[in-house]
VMD Tcl script that draws the C-alpha trace (Angstrom):
set ca {
  {-32.06 13.35 31.87}
  {-30.38 10.18 30.12}
  {-31.44 8.20 27.45}
  {-30.89 4.62 27.84}
  {-32.42 2.85 24.93}
  {-34.52 0.02 24.67}
  {-35.29 -2.84 22.39}
  {-38.00 -4.39 20.14}
  {-37.82 -7.90 19.15}
  {-39.65 -8.34 16.19}
  {-41.45 -12.47 16.09}
  {-42.01 -13.57 12.26}
  {-45.68 -14.85 12.22}
  {-46.37 -17.18 10.49}
  {-42.76 -19.22 10.14}
  {-44.03 -21.85 12.62}
  {-47.55 -22.44 11.01}
  {-47.29 -26.41 9.82}
  {-47.73 -26.70 5.82}
  {-47.39 -29.54 2.92}
  {-44.54 -31.18 1.44}
  {-44.88 -32.11 -1.91}
  {-41.72 -34.33 -1.14}
  {-42.93 -37.70 -2.75}
  {-45.30 -35.88 -5.83}
  {-42.74 -33.64 -7.30}
  {-45.27 -32.57 -9.92}
  {-47.92 -31.72 -8.24}
  {-47.78 -27.62 -7.70}
  {-48.26 -27.70 -11.70}
  {-46.11 -24.84 -13.46}
  {-45.24 -23.01 -10.52}
  {-41.47 -22.84 -9.68}
  {-39.99 -25.59 -7.88}
  {-37.41 -25.79 -5.23}
  {-35.14 -29.56 -4.30}
  {-33.17 -28.64 -1.58}
  {-30.61 -31.45 -0.31}
  {-29.02 -32.47 2.80}
  {-26.00 -33.78 2.44}
  {-24.92 -36.96 3.65}
  {-22.38 -36.50 6.00}
  {-24.32 -33.19 7.02}
  {-26.14 -34.77 10.27}
  {-25.73 -38.70 11.58}
  {-29.53 -39.39 12.06}
  {-32.34 -38.32 10.29}
  {-33.17 -35.00 11.40}
  {-37.19 -32.78 11.79}
  {-37.73 -28.97 11.74}
  {-39.01 -26.22 9.48}
  {-37.54 -26.07 6.04}
  {-37.66 -22.58 4.86}
  {-36.83 -21.05 1.50}
  {-36.12 -17.34 1.15}
  {-36.18 -14.94 -2.02}
  {-34.22 -12.12 -2.33}
  {-34.24 -9.09 -4.78}
  {-31.18 -7.55 -3.44}
  {-27.73 -9.08 -2.66}
  {-27.08 -6.53 0.82}
  {-27.46 -9.26 2.77}
  {-28.04 -13.16 3.37}
  {-31.73 -13.65 2.21}
  {-32.41 -15.15 5.77}
  {-31.19 -11.08 7.27}
  {-34.38 -9.95 4.63}
  {-36.87 -11.40 6.71}
  {-38.72 -8.96 8.49}
  {-42.02 -7.96 10.14}
  {-42.29 -4.92 7.84}
  {-42.85 -3.49 4.34}
  {-39.35 -4.09 3.80}
  {-39.07 -7.50 3.99}
  {-37.64 -10.25 1.17}
  {-39.93 -13.35 0.31}
  {-40.07 -17.23 2.60}
  {-41.70 -20.36 2.63}
  {-41.89 -22.61 5.38}
  {-42.69 -26.22 5.25}
  {-42.41 -28.74 7.90}
  {-39.82 -31.48 8.39}
  {-39.89 -35.29 9.94}
  {-36.97 -37.23 9.29}
  {-34.95 -36.14 6.83}
  {-32.49 -38.96 6.01}
  {-29.20 -37.49 4.93}
  {-28.35 -37.91 1.74}
  {-31.42 -37.31 0.15}
  {-34.04 -34.29 -0.86}
  {-37.18 -32.23 0.10}
  {-39.02 -29.92 -2.65}
  {-40.79 -26.66 -1.77}
  {-42.91 -25.79 -4.07}
  {-46.66 -24.09 -4.38}
  {-47.69 -26.10 -1.79}
  {-45.89 -24.04 0.85}
  {-46.71 -21.41 3.14}
  {-45.35 -17.79 2.37}
  {-44.83 -14.88 3.32}
  {-46.17 -12.30 2.79}
  {-46.99 -13.86 -0.57}
  {-48.21 -16.80 -0.03}
  {-47.42 -18.86 -3.01}
  {-44.59 -20.19 -4.79}
  {-47.13 -19.78 -7.67}
  {-47.16 -15.67 -6.78}
  {-43.79 -14.62 -7.57}
  {-43.39 -12.89 -11.08}
  {-40.61 -13.84 -12.87}
  {-37.23 -12.59 -12.47}
  {-33.87 -12.11 -11.18}
  {-33.63 -13.30 -7.37}
  {-30.71 -14.59 -5.03}
  {-32.58 -18.08 -3.13}
  {-31.50 -18.87 0.35}
  {-32.65 -22.03 2.10}
  {-32.38 -22.72 5.89}
  {-33.40 -25.92 7.94}
  {-34.33 -24.86 11.63}
  {-34.03 -27.97 13.53}
  {-36.63 -28.99 15.62}
  {-35.51 -31.06 18.89}
  {-38.31 -34.48 20.06}
  {-39.65 -33.54 23.71}
  {-41.08 -36.42 25.80}
  {-42.60 -34.21 28.85}
  {-43.87 -35.00 32.17}
  {-47.97 -35.04 31.16}
  {-47.51 -37.70 28.06}
  {-47.38 -35.11 25.11}
  {-44.48 -35.91 22.77}
  {-43.67 -32.47 20.98}
  {-41.42 -30.83 18.56}
  {-40.22 -27.78 19.09}
  {-36.75 -25.52 18.06}
  {-34.69 -25.57 21.66}
  {-33.12 -22.25 21.99}
  {-29.44 -22.49 21.35}
  {-28.43 -18.80 22.66}
  {-29.44 -16.93 20.05}
  {-32.96 -15.84 21.83}
  {-34.98 -17.89 19.46}
  {-33.77 -16.06 16.46}
  {-34.24 -18.64 13.29}
  {-31.75 -17.30 11.27}
  {-29.27 -16.96 13.65}
  {-29.59 -20.47 15.72}
  {-26.24 -22.55 16.15}
  {-27.19 -25.40 14.73}
  {-29.57 -24.86 11.62}
  {-28.82 -26.21 8.27}
  {-28.35 -23.64 5.36}
  {-27.49 -22.77 1.77}
  {-24.86 -20.42 0.50}
  {-26.85 -17.85 -1.40}
  {-27.14 -17.83 -4.87}
  {-28.34 -16.38 -7.90}
  {-31.50 -18.17 -9.52}
  {-34.42 -16.91 -12.41}
  {-37.67 -18.33 -11.52}
  {-39.54 -19.03 -14.99}
  {-43.45 -20.33 -13.69}
  {-43.79 -22.50 -16.51}
  {-40.41 -23.85 -16.08}
  {-40.45 -27.92 -15.06}
  {-36.83 -28.22 -13.92}
  {-36.29 -28.16 -10.54}
  {-33.96 -25.23 -8.75}
  {-31.24 -27.41 -6.80}
  {-30.34 -25.60 -3.13}
  {-27.90 -27.68 -0.93}
  {-27.02 -27.31 2.69}
  {-23.57 -26.89 2.55}
  {-23.11 -24.62 5.93}
  {-23.96 -24.97 9.64}
  {-23.87 -22.01 11.98}
  {-21.16 -21.89 14.41}
  {-22.56 -21.88 18.29}
  {-22.57 -18.24 19.37}
  {-19.75 -17.28 22.08}
  {-20.18 -17.04 25.93}
  {-19.77 -13.08 26.43}
  {-17.18 -12.73 29.37}
  {-17.88 -11.24 33.12}
  {-16.88 -8.05 33.81}
  {-16.62 -6.21 36.91}
  {-20.06 -4.73 37.01}
  {-21.85 -8.37 34.23}
  {-22.07 -10.99 35.62}
  {-23.42 -13.76 33.57}
  {-25.52 -17.08 35.84}
  {-26.92 -20.34 34.37}
  {-28.62 -23.10 36.54}
  {-30.10 -26.11 36.21}
  {-33.91 -26.12 36.89}
  {-35.32 -29.24 38.46}
  {-38.88 -28.11 37.47}
  {-38.42 -27.77 33.86}
  {-35.91 -30.55 33.58}
  {-38.61 -33.08 35.01}
  {-41.04 -31.41 32.78}
  {-39.53 -31.33 29.35}
  {-37.23 -34.73 30.01}
  {-34.21 -32.94 29.14}
  {-31.64 -30.32 31.02}
  {-33.00 -26.92 31.52}
  {-31.36 -24.13 32.25}
  {-32.64 -20.84 33.88}
  {-30.05 -18.14 32.74}
  {-29.63 -14.76 34.15}
  {-27.54 -11.66 33.54}
  {-26.69 -9.17 36.98}
  {-25.53 -5.80 36.83}
  {-23.63 -4.93 40.17}
  {-23.49 -1.58 42.26}
  {-20.33 -0.02 42.44}
  {-18.78 -0.66 45.39}
  {-20.15 -4.52 45.35}
  {-16.92 -6.79 45.48}
  {-15.59 -4.42 48.41}
  {-18.92 -4.53 50.43}
  {-20.13 -8.17 50.86}
  {-21.85 -7.71 53.03}
  {-24.06 -5.01 51.88}
  {-27.69 -5.39 51.17}
  {-29.69 -3.81 48.09}
  {-32.63 -3.59 46.97}
  {-33.50 -5.90 43.61}
  {-34.49 -5.13 39.96}
  {-35.97 -7.91 38.00}
  {-36.15 -6.82 34.23}
  {-37.76 -10.54 32.01}
  {-36.42 -10.02 29.04}
  {-36.61 -11.91 25.43}
  {-33.70 -14.75 25.73}
  {-31.02 -11.53 26.70}
  {-27.34 -13.17 26.09}
  {-25.47 -10.01 27.83}
  {-26.68 -6.26 29.45}
  {-26.75 -4.77 26.10}
  {-28.23 -1.05 27.15}
  {-24.79 -1.14 29.96}
  {-20.96 -0.45 28.04}
  {-18.12 0.12 30.05}
  {-15.33 1.49 26.87}
  {-17.51 4.71 24.65}
  {-18.71 4.29 21.57}
  {-16.85 2.49 18.56}
  {-14.83 5.60 16.66}
  {-15.14 3.33 13.37}
  {-18.74 2.99 13.78}
  {-20.49 2.93 10.63}
  {-23.84 4.82 10.95}
  {-27.03 2.54 10.19}
  {-30.46 3.32 9.25}
  {-33.16 2.87 11.89}
  {-36.52 2.59 9.42}
  {-38.81 2.48 12.95}
  {-37.06 5.64 13.85}
  {-36.54 6.54 10.90}
  {-33.11 7.90 11.82}
  {-29.31 7.33 10.63}
  {-26.89 6.27 13.56}
  {-29.23 5.06 15.55}
  {-26.17 2.42 16.19}
  {-24.14 5.22 17.75}
  {-27.10 6.49 19.53}
  {-27.60 3.05 21.43}
  {-24.05 2.66 21.91}
  {-23.73 6.61 23.38}
  {-27.26 5.93 26.04}
  {-25.67 2.58 26.73}
  {-21.72 4.02 27.95}
  {-24.23 7.05 29.75}
  {-25.54 4.65 31.62}
  {-22.34 2.68 32.61}
  {-20.85 6.34 33.85}
  {-23.87 7.34 36.01}
  {-24.03 3.52 37.55}
  {-20.40 3.87 38.44}
  {-21.14 7.58 39.85}
  {-20.26 8.92 43.39}
  {-24.72 9.48 43.66}
  {-26.10 7.31 41.49}
  {-28.15 4.69 43.86}
  {-26.65 1.49 44.48}
  {-29.23 -1.50 42.98}
  {-28.83 -5.14 41.93}
  {-30.37 -5.51 38.09}
  {-31.28 -8.79 37.63}
}
mol new
graphics top color blue
foreach p $ca { graphics top sphere $p radius 0.5 }
foreach p [lrange $ca 0 end-1] q [lrange $ca 1 end] { graphics top cylinder $p $q radius 0.2 }
display resetview
């Protein structure tokens, strides 16, 4: 029986909760650690809104932003809402910030950490129902705050947490995440974006509906044919990840899946995706359109 992979899109609860920001009262956090994050003067041409995240990791195996997960292996993150953040100024993240898994910076043990700050940028929407809301618009990354193009972040640095210290730890948002390259169309996989009149009118800005279409064998050769339709509503997929036209990468380094407790899960995924391609394009496989 063919193995067709499914994907888990973990969502980290709590990162969009509102929390107080002690930007005007640096001493409000008492003797707990305090981070001062700079938005450089040239980082933006206007004041920014968003969620300012501070991440602390005990290792440098990956950037801290990639080590915040919904599981026991997660590192630490704290978040505060920011509005009207002017370039060339700083904001403070201290014990008032909401954290995960520890709730407060005051609870972080003393020691050496790798620190990183990230601004998850919000956009203002003037909705047709009269409400004005600020939300993070998806920018092709599938609502992943640690990969969203346009987000600003700092280069990870090694810091020492000393709760009794009164000196702030300074971080600088010196990088901007670039746009995500769009996947190319192939003989079997096509990508579409269609402007939605209804959604655009409601949200007060252009809104598009996106679709990835998997075409059956012989589709281009038989334009008069009609096919059964399968519709799967994914979580903002960039492309059809379960369908791979080339064999698995020979030099792929096996990874470890904590979910399945096995090594080489990335190769299993590539093998299954290529197996689907082989079956899909075979002479006797049923012909469908998959959206």
